[in-house]
Each structure stands twice: as C-alpha cells, then as structure tokens.
N, C-alpha and C positions, 0 to 999 in steps of 0.2 A: 358395679357400674363400669361401663366400658365405652370407648368412643374415640373420636378424632375430629379434625377439621379437614377441609378439602378445597381445592381450587383446580381450575383447568390448566394443566401444565403445557398445553399447546399454545401456538400463537393466538393472541387475543386482541380484540379491538382496543383502541386507546381508552375508551370509557370503562371497559372491564379492567384494564390495567390500573386506572385510577381507583376504581372500587376496591381492587385487591390491595393496593397500597394502603388505603384507608382501613381495610380490615386488619392489616398487620399492625398499624398504629394502635388500633383499638385493643389488640391482643397485648401489645407492649404496655399500654396504659393499665390494662387489667392486671398484668403481672406486677407492675409497680404498686398498684393499690393493695393487692393481696400481700405482697412482701411487707409493706408498711403496716398493714393490719396485724400480720402474724409476728412481726418482730424480726430482727436481723438473723436470728438463729435458723430460721427456715427459709431465708432468701434463696439459698442455693437449691433447696428442694423445689421451690416454685419455678425457678428459672429452668431447671431440668424438665419440668412439665411443659413450659412454654416452648422450649427447643424441640421437645418431642412432638408437640402439636404442629409446629411450623414444618417439621420434616414430613408429617403426614399430609399437610396442605400441598406441599411441593410435589408429593408423589401421586396424589389422586387426580383423576380426570373423569369426565362423565362416562357412564357406561355406554352410551350411544357411540362415543368416540372409539372405545375399545371394540365394540361390535363391528364398526365400519373399518377398523384398521386391519389390513391383510396380514400383518405380522402377529396378530393375536392368535395364540394356539387354539385349536378347535375345541379342546376340552374346556378351556377357560371360557370361550365364547358360549358354549352350551350352559355352563354354570351361571354366567352373568345373565343370560336370557332367562334362566329359571329364577334367578334372584328377583328379576323385575316382575315376573308373574306372582311371586310371593309378596312382593311389595304392594302390588295392586290389590291382591287378596286381603292384605292387612287392612287396607283402607275400606274396601267395599264390603267385606264380610265381618271384620272385627272392629270396625269403627276406630281404628288406630290412626294417628296423625298423618295427614297428607302434606308432606313437606319435602325439603331437599335431602333428608337423610336416606342413605342406602340407595342413592341414584348415581353414585360415583364409586370408583374402584381404585385401590392402591396396592401395589406389590411392595411390601416392606422388606422383603428378602430376609426375614427372620421368622421364627416359629411362634412368637407371641407379640402382641402390641405393647403390653406392659407386664411387669412381674409384680404381683402383690405380695406384701409381707403381712402376716397375721401372727399375733402372739397372745398367749394366755399364761396364767400362773401354773405352777406344777401340780397344784391340787385344787383346781377350779376350772369350770368351763365358761369362763367369762372373758370375752375378748378385750384386749388392750384397745383403747380408742384414741383417735387423733382428731382434733377439731380444726376446722378450716372456715374462713370467712364464707358466708353465703350457704355453703354446703352443710354446715353444722358438723357434728361428730360422727365418725364412721369407724368401723372395726377393721380397717385395713389401710395400708399405705402403699401406693403404687409408684413404680419406677419404670421409665422407658429403657433403662439400662440394667441388665440383669446383674452386673457386677455391683452396682450401687445398691440394688435390692439385697443382695447377699451380704454386703457390708453392714447394712442396717440390721439384717437378721443376726449377724455376729454380735453387734452391739447389744441387741435385746437379749440374746442368749447369755451374754456376760453379766447381765443384770438378774439372771436367774429365771428368766421366762422360757417357756416352750414356744418354739417358733416354726412356722411353715412358710415356704416360698413357693409360689406356683405361677406359671405363665397363664395369662388371660388372653383369649383370642380377640375380644372386643370389649368396649365399654361405652357407656352413653354419656354425652354431654348434656343430657336432659332437654334437648331442643334449644338450648341457649346459643348454640353455634350454627344454627341453620342459616343465619345471615352470611356465614363464611363458607357455605357449601354443605353443611350438615355432616353427620357421621357417615363415613364411607364404608363400603364393603372392603374387606381386606383379604389378602392371600392366606391369612391365619385361619380363616374359616370358610372361604368360598367353596372349597371342595368337600365340605361336610356332606354326608348322605342327605338326601332331599328333605326328609322330615326334620333332621337335626338343624339344617340350615334355616328352615322355616321357624323352628322353635327359637333359635337365636335371634332372628330378626324381630319376631313377635315380642320376645323378652325385652330387647333393647328399646323398641318403640313404646312398650308399656311404661318405661321409666319417663318418657316424655308426656305421658298422660298425667302422671302424678309422682311427686317426690316430696317426702316429709323429712325435714331436717331432723337429725339426731335419732333416727329410727331405722337402722339398717334392716332389721328383721321384717318390719312392715313393708318397706320398699321392695326388698328382694323376694319375699313371699308373694306379694301382689304380682310382680313381674313373672315369677315362676308359674303362678296360677294362670296368667294370661297365655303364657307359652304352651302350657299343657292343654288348656281348653281350646286354644287356637289350633294346635296341631291335630286335635281330634276332628275339628271342623275341616281342616285342610284334607285330611285323609278321607273324610266322608264325601267331599265334593271333588277332589282332584287326584287322590291317590289311586294308582293302579295296583293290581294284585301283588307284583313284586315289591312295590314300595310299602304296601300295607304289611306284607310278611316281614320285611326288614324292620319296619317300625315296631311291630309287635315283639320281635326278638329283642330289640334294643330296650323297649319298655319293660320287658320281663327282667332283663339283666339289671336295669336301673332300679326297678322296684325291689328286687331281691337284695341288691347291694345296700340300698337305703334302709331297708328293714333291718339288715344286719348291723349297719352303722347306728341306727336309732336304738337298737337293743343294747349295743355297747355303750352308747352315750348315756342311756338311762342307768346302766350298771355303774359306770364311772361316777355319775352324779350321786347315786346312793352311797358309794364308797366315800366320796368327798364330804357329803353331808354328815355321815357318821363320824368321820375324823374331825370335822369342825366342832363337834359337840365336846371334844376333849383336847383342845389345842396344845395343852401343856403336858399331856400324858405320853411319855416316850414309847410305851408299849403299844398304845393305840395308833400312834403316828407310824411306827414301824409296820404295824399290821396294814395300815392304809397304803403304804408304799408297796407292800407285798401283794395286796389285793389289786392294786392298780396294774402291777406288772402281769398278774395272772389274767386280768380282763383283756389287756392288750395282746397277750400271747394267744388267748382263746379266739380273739377277733381275727388274728392273722391265720390261725389254723382253720377256722370256719371259712375264711375267704378262700384259702387254697382249695378246700373241698367244693366251694361254690364255683370257682374258676374251672375246675375239672368238669363240672356239670355243664358248663358253657362251651365245652370243646376247646378250652385253652384261650378264650378271649382274654386279652391282657390289658384292656383299657383302664382298669383301676389299679394296676400294679404299683405305679408311682405313688398314688395317693396312700395306698396301704403301707408302703415301705416307710413313709415318713409320718404316718398317722400319730398324732399326739393330741393334747388338749386343744391346741390352736386349730388343728384340722377339724376336730369334731365340733368345736364351737362355731366355726365359720360355716360349716354345713348346716347347722341349725338355723343360721340366719337366712339361708336360702329356702328352707322348706318348712320351718316350724309352724307357720300360720296358713300354709297352703290349703288344708282342708276347710278352714273357715272361709277363705275367699271363694273356693269352689262352691261351698254351700250357699254363700251370698249370691253368686251368679245364678244358681237354681232358683233361689227365693225371688230374684228379680225377673223371673220368667225367661232366663237365658237371653235377655235383651242386653246387648253390649253397652249401649249408651246409658241405660238405666243402671246397669252394674257399675259403670265408672262414676256416675253421679252418687250412687250409694257409698262407694269407696271414698269419694271426696268428702262426703258428709261425715263418714267415720273418721277420716283423717283430721277433722276439726276437733275431735274429742281428745281428752288427755291420753297419753300413751298407754297407761295401764288400763284405762277404760276401754279403749279400742281393742287392746290385746285380749281382754277378758271377753268382749263381745264376740270376737272372732273365734276364740276357743269354745265358747258356749255354742255358737252357731254350728261350728264344725262337728262337735261332739253330738249335738242333739239330732243332727240329720244323719249321722253315721257315715259321712263322706269319707272315702278312702283316698289316700294320697297315692296315686298310681305312677308316680315318677316324673 
C-alpha cells in the first residue's frame, strides 16, 4: 500500500482555507485515536506517519496548476499531462474510482515516499506482521524517514530475524483521504516509462476498489492483477510501437526474474519444511543451513547470467544483493494469487465491474476459503503470470 494526502499550496479562498483547517483537525483527531487504540508504545510511530502525511499535503497542488505554471519544466509538464490521460483511462476503460486521487502532484525531493521494513525468521518464509486499528495486520511497517526504518530493521535483526528495507514510490490511503485531496502523483514515480506509470496508477486505484483487513496477499495480488490486465488494455488502445516494444522488453525481464525468484522461493520452502521435521537434530539443522546458503548462491549466479542476457539491465541488482527470507516472502504477497484473479477476470467475461463484484463476494468468504478458490481457479485455467 502506498499513498499520501494533498492540498492546494497556492493562495486559496477563505472557504478553502477553512476547509483545509478542518481537514488538519480531522487528521490530528485520527492520530490521537490511533495512538490511544494502539497504546503508548506506538505513539511515536503514528505521529511520524501523521507528520509525513501533512508534509505531503503541503507539497501537493493540482496538476492543472502545474500545467499552467510557466516555471514547470517541460519534461514534467509532459509527464503530468500523460498521467491525466492514464487517470481518465482508468475510469473509462477499467471502471476504477473517479475521485480526487492522482489529480495533484508533489515534489518530495527524495527518492521514495516511504521506506518499508519487512522481516521473516531465518528458516521460514513467513512475514512478521504488525497490527493497526482499522487496517488490520500487514506484513510490513512503513516509515517516512529512512533512518527510522533502518533503526527498526536493526532492532528486528537483533532479535534474530532476517530483514529487508526498501524504498516505496507510492502507497494508497484506500480512498479514505479523498476528502483531503486524495493520493497525489509524486516525483518518486512520475518519470517512470509510460506503461510502468500506468501500471502504478492502476495498482493504487485498485486498492480503493477493495481492501480486506488482515490479508496482504489477497489485497496485493488483486491490485497486481488489475495493473497487469489494465496495462494490456492500455497498450492495445493507446500504446504506440515504441511504447509496446519497451513494455514487451520490460515484461520479459519481469517475467524471467519472477520465475527465477519463484523457483528459488520454492526451493527454500522445501529446505525449511525438511528441516522442520527434525527440529532437534543438529545434523539436519546444519544441512538445512548449508542447503539454504547453496540455494541463495545459485540464485545470485543465475541472476548474473540473466542480467547478461538483458544487456546489463541492472534494475534488480539491489533486490538481489539483499535477498533473504523477508525479500522472498514479501514478493509472494504481491504475486502469489495473481493467476487466480486473472482467471476470474476471464470467467467474468472480461467485464471490469462484474470482476470487481466477484472479487468483493470472494472477499466475504473466510481467508483460507478464498485463497483455495483462487488457487483452484488459476490452476484449472492454466493462467500464466506474465509479470
């Protein structure tokens, strides 16, 4: 999940000023409620979230203002205009929400909007979870300040967990903050290649269609399926030859990398399951550690060969360098159920509204039941996850 709040940073009419002040009061009250519900231990964490949101609100202003401003760089003007074409497409072609989100822009002057911390045990692919009021439990913890994220990572590492920290270009407020201007476009992703920009906007808007508390894999796989299916539609209707070529190359790299990661994830899972059958046997435990090391070494060697076949494309280098149980576990949350959602889209006649209704009905079922239904649907149709 990724996102922010926004308001018009230029001169405003008195009525807008009053509305904005009321919005800030509502955010402060929300923070107080969350802190009270979570207990004093997490008060500082919630307040860093509120401060981060307020900073985004102060930085963002309507895209139309940026387009009219003669000081706006031409390349940014072009990207902002493209973003609004994508935004309209999301509503008209994909039946995604038509609201305030992604109609404002903010330059945060940093490379990520938040830094996520994820953690897993040394011999399991199960994410550590954190539980929050309203949102439920999720497998990551986000910080607007990278130093705070790394301090949390150090604490988790000291507890014997494997940890990964990664910058996030955007996240969704699930539509709850549209009264405050919605989730804005950000400098952290506005210059993405055309199809990647479309994918990100489709993904984040999908979170506003549906969010299920306590089920990160369901939520993220659904949004990933929407971004993939939506990008195919965008290319079919709007993509020129150069854009289609670039998108095909990116999809090939993404598919090949995810296939490699999936194979490694499965190998690690088998190693851990074998070791779990004899937790007190020092010989088997030592073998498990050695097998894990070999699996990760093979993964990195295979990646180097794959990278050479891409002509040196280095987009996954950072992920591979820190790859561990936490990295593989969080990746599974984003794509584990995607084939099932894609198959459900086909079963609903590629009708977006019917698809969303079917997903909502599925979300009402118990977690294991909906997961089983998606796994069966995806496998029975032979749907392939193309990235």
